[in-house]
C-alpha positions, 0 to 999 in steps of 0.5 A, spaced: 481 522 494 484 518 490 481 511 488 483 504 489 486 503 483 490 509 483 493 507 490 495 501 488 498 504 482 503 508 486 504 502 491 507 498 485 511 505 483 515 505 490 515 498 490 519 497 483 523 503 485 525 499 492 527 492 487 521 489 491 517 484 488 510 486 489 506 479 487 498 478 486 494 477 490 492 484 493 488 486 500 486 494 499 483 496 505 480 504 506 481 506 513 477 512 514 480 517 520 477 521 525 478 527 525 484 531 525 487 523 522 488 522 514 484 517 511 488 512 508 489 506 504 492 500 507 496 496 501 499 489 502 502 483 496 502 476 496 496 477 502 495 469 503 502 466 501 508 465 505 514 471 503 515 476 498 510 481 502 510 488 500 505 493 505 504 500 503 500 506 507 497 511 503 495 518 504 488 517 500 486 525 500 494 526 497 497 520 495 503 521 499 506 514 502 506 515 509 509 507 511 512 502 507 515 495 509 517 489 506 519 482 507 522 478 502 522 471 505 
């Protein structure tokens, strides 16, 4: 299983690939899945501010990006 820092690095890299802002503060939440669901990290950027929010869901076992989204305003 990857750790929080690795998940955050994956999210930052994917945001850069997409040309999205990825601003602090970050929120990182580990959600443990019930069998057969996967454990996943839910990562958000700019969590307590308005605009430029990126959101990623990353598989905690493999590091694969499961979901991604961005709100530029």
